[in-house]
C-alpha positions in Angstrom: -0.1 -0.1 -0.3 1.2 3.7 -0.4 1.2 6.1 2.5 2.2 8.7 0.1 1.1 9.4 -3.5 2.0 12.1 -6.1 -0.6 14.0 -8.0 0.0 11.6 -11.2 -1.2 8.2 -9.8 -0.8 6.5 -13.2 0.7 3.2 -13.0 3.3 4.4 -15.6 4.2 7.2 -13.3 4.1 5.4 -10.1 6.5 2.5 -11.5 8.7 4.8 -13.6 11.9 4.3 -11.6 11.5 0.5 -11.7 10.1 0.1 -15.2 12.9 -2.0 -16.3 12.1 -4.7 -13.6 8.0 -4.4 -13.3 6.2 -7.3 -15.0 2.7 -6.6 -14.0 0.6 -5.4 -10.8 -2.5 -6.9 -9.5 -5.1 -5.6 -6.9 -8.3 -6.7 -6.0 -10.3 -6.7 -9.4 -7.8 -5.1 -11.7 -4.4 -5.9 -13.1 -1.9 -4.3 -15.5 1.1 -5.6 -17.4 3.7 -3.9 -19.0 4.8 -4.9 -22.5 8.5 -4.8 -23.5 8.2 -1.7 -25.3 7.0 0.0 -21.9 3.4 0.3 -22.7 1.1 -0.5 -19.9 -2.0 -2.7 -20.6 -5.1 -3.9 -18.5 -7.9 -2.5 -16.4 -5.4 -1.2 -13.7 -4.7 2.5 -14.8 -4.3 4.3 -11.7 -3.1 3.6 -8.1 -5.4 4.3 -5.4 -4.9 5.1 -1.6 -7.5 2.6 -0.3 -5.9 -0.5 -2.4 -3.2 -2.8 -1.9 -1.3 -4.1 -4.6 1.1 -7.2 -5.7 3.7 -5.9 -8.1 5.4 -8.7 -10.0 9.0 -8.0 -10.8 11.9 -9.9 -12.9 14.9 -9.8 -11.3 16.3 -12.6 -12.3 17.0 -13.9 -8.7 13.8 -15.4 -7.0 15.4 -14.1 -3.9 16.3 -10.6 -5.1 14.3 -7.5 -4.0 14.2 -4.3 -5.4 13.2 -1.0 -3.4 11.9 2.1 -4.9 11.0 5.3 -3.6 7.9 7.5 -4.2 7.5 11.2 -3.3 4.2 12.5 -3.0 1.1 13.7 -0.3 0.5 11.9 2.6 -2.5 10.0 2.7 -4.9 11.0 5.6 -5.3 8.2 8.4 -8.9 8.7 8.4 -9.5 7.6 4.8 -12.6 5.6 4.7 -13.1 2.3 3.2 -16.2 0.8 1.8 -15.9 -2.7 2.5 -17.8 -5.7 0.9 -18.8 -9.0 2.7 -16.0 -11.4 2.1 -12.5 -10.5 0.9 -11.2 -7.1 0.5 -7.5 -6.2 -0.5 -6.9 -2.9 1.2 -4.0 -0.4 2.5 -3.1 -0.1 6.0 -2.5 3.6 7.1 -3.0 3.2 10.8 -0.3 3.4 13.2 3.0 1.4 12.4 3.3 -1.9 14.3 -0.1 -1.7 15.7 -1.9 -4.6 17.2 -4.6 -5.9 15.3 -7.3 -5.3 18.0 -5.9 -2.0 18.2 -5.8 -1.1 14.7 -9.6 -2.3 14.1 -11.0 -0.5 17.2 -14.7 -0.4 17.2 -14.7 -2.7 14.2 -12.9 -5.5 15.5 -16.3 -8.0 15.7 -16.8 -7.1 12.1 -13.5 -8.8 10.9 -12.9 -12.6 10.8 -9.6 -12.8 9.1 -6.5 -11.0 8.0 -3.9 -12.1 5.7 -0.6 -10.5 5.1 2.5 -11.6 3.2 3.3 -15.0 4.6 1.1 -14.6 7.9 -2.5 -14.3 8.7 -4.6 -14.2 11.8 -8.2 -15.4 12.6 -10.6 -13.8 14.8 -11.9 -16.5 17.6 -14.6 -15.5 19.6 -13.1 -17.1 22.7 -9.2 -16.4 22.0 -9.4 -13.1 20.1 -7.0 -12.7 17.3 -4.8 -16.0 16.8 -2.1 -16.8 14.2 1.2 -15.8 12.8 0.2 -12.3 12.1 0.0 -10.1 15.3 0.9 -6.5 14.1 -0.2 -4.4 11.3 2.4 -2.1 9.3 2.2 1.0 7.3 3.1 0.5 3.8 1.8 -2.9 3.5 -1.4 -4.4 2.2 -3.7 -7.0 3.8 -6.7 -9.2 2.5 -9.2 -8.7 5.2 -12.3 -10.9 5.4 -15.3 -9.2 7.1 -19.0 -10.5 7.8 -21.0 -7.6 6.2 -20.9 -4.6 3.9 -19.9 -1.5 5.8 -17.9 1.6 5.7 -14.7 1.4 7.9 -11.5 3.7 9.0 -8.2 2.4 10.6 -8.1 3.4 14.4 -5.3 6.0 14.9 -5.2 6.4 18.5 
């Protein structure tokens, strides 16, 4: 997820610094790929502050990583998310390294699971949040599973 975004939120601009490595970008319901000539194709044309993204890179080594920096305007922590029953891939804009129960605040009971990269947690009615995912971090995206449609904000205090 992106806690800051520039004015130009096109996929071409967001990934310009790593365009030689990007193969594609996926989010909930949309995706884009870049052709060898640099042309982007697909239904994903803009990066949005409430969404999270999977970026596929070709670095030649399966264990390699590539960092890149985006300069922009901070996304307000009070951003509202319109969640749909079931799975939603969203950004996290709350406090960094926040316990799940604190990050969800008054909405805790409406969440059944949260899945991050290589970790997950389930909301057990007796035990609370259980699993390998315990804290949420800014700049990360999460698949969240909710029980109903509702409008949500991350707790920021």
